[in-house]
C-alpha positions, 0 to 999 in steps of 0.5 A: 500500500502506498503511504502517500497521502492525498492532498488533505490533512498530513498522515502520521510518519510510520515510526509514530504510527508504530509507537502508538500501536505499541502503546495501545498494546501495552495498555490492553495488556495492562488492563488484562493483567489487572483484571486477572489479578483482581479475579484471583484475589476474588477467588482467594478471599472467596476460598478463605470465606469458604474455609471459614464457612466450613469451620463454623458451626451452624449452631453458632448464632450469628450474634456470637460469631464475633466471639468464635475463633479459629487460631492458627498456633505458630508453635504447633498444628491443631490438626484435626481440631483446626476447626473446633471453635475457641472462645477467649476469656479472662478471669478478673479478680482480686487476690484471696477471692477464691480465683485459684480455686475457681481456676482449677475447677475450670481446668478440670473441664476437658474443653477449658484452659486457663493459664493462671496469673500471666501478668504477675510478671512485671515486664509483661504489663510494663506498658500497653504495648507489652500487654497486648503483645502478651495477650496476642500470644495467648490468644494465638494458642501459643501460650503453653502451660500445664493447663493448656489443652492445646489442639482441642480446646474450646475455651482459652484464657487467663486470670488477671488480678486488678493490681496487675496493670488492668486498671491503669490501661483499662481503655486500651484494654477494653478496646482490645477486649471488644475487638478481639471477641474476649469474654470476662468472668468477674469474680469477687467476694460479697463479704469483704471482711473475710477477704481481708482476714484472708489476705492478712493470714496469707501475708503472715505465712509468707514470713512465717512459712508454717508448712514445714518452711514453705509458704502455701497460698493454696493447700490440698489437704485438710491437715495443711489447712488446719495449720494455716487456719490456727493463726488469727490475725489482728485487724487494725480497726482504725483503718478497717472501714477505709480499707473496706471502702476502698476495696469496694470502690476498686471493684465498683470502678472495675465493673464500670470501666468494663461494662461494655464488654460481654461479661458476667459477675460471679461471687465466691460465695456463690460457688462454695459447696456448689453441688456441681463441684466434686469433693476431692476427699469424699469423691461425691457432690457436696450437698449444702449449696444454695446456689447449685447453678453457679458453675453451670452458669459459667460453663454455659457462658464459655459455651462448653458442655456442662459437667461436674468439676473438680478441684483438689484444693481444700478451703483453709478458714471454714470457721465462724468469723469470731474464731478467725480474728484475734480482736474479734470484739473490737472489730464487732464493735467498730462495724456494728451500726455501719453499712458493713455490719452485715459482714459480721453475722456471716449470713451472706457467706452461704449465699 
């Protein structure tokens, strides 16, 4: 063909024409490549969604899907349990409130793993970054302890005391727990006076080491419990009311800070003598409970099968309050007629 143009508009030279053709070709290839990449990404997303849908049990209500997880630990493979849904939890409590005993009860369940006071070490709670890093490792199921059921656990968590950085960083922690889908079990004591007595007795044993030169916060035999129970602390009546008020304020502030989370509130008195608890000595359910549903409600809250729970721990202070305090008459006189007088009769102990 002749490239000579007629006497009209001049035609583009051949090199320019070839350049424009090549440019159009590159543009078409670029669009095609992007389209293929986008389709591959969509297929990848659909694959991930399909795998997630395969793992999700149809029995899980839509509103609870946020609290159901399928972790992928880096330290081991969950194998055939990779589609076993896991719910995250944290036990929030105070020392000498029955949290140690409560945790052993939970760990007697084959589907629950509670990993103790992880934040009792200062380096894990020195700032919010270290706290969140520790929580991420835990809830990825890479926190291996003797309590961890690893592959087939269905509820995984820890115990967190109020004096271990949780209140100082409550805003960030609330945000993390809500985003991560972590449920809270608050465990406190109704009778704050009994907790004060238990704290003083435990502090005394840290120095006295009454059990063959060894300090034990929890015991597994009646003989050990009786030895520790012999000590009667003397309460400072001048500061007693202020101390009780301070403890109850801390609890109230905690509940206010974390009210936006999925949580339940449990009291130590609710689970004492629970008929679902198997006693380690007589190997049969206790029968003196006035609230036999407390531990059942906890298991239902964690969405695990309800079953009897067992602990080897033995209660230390079982006697009436007047037998536990050295200056009981002074204490009784101080609290009588005050807002905390109901702690004296011990009637709330069996609630």
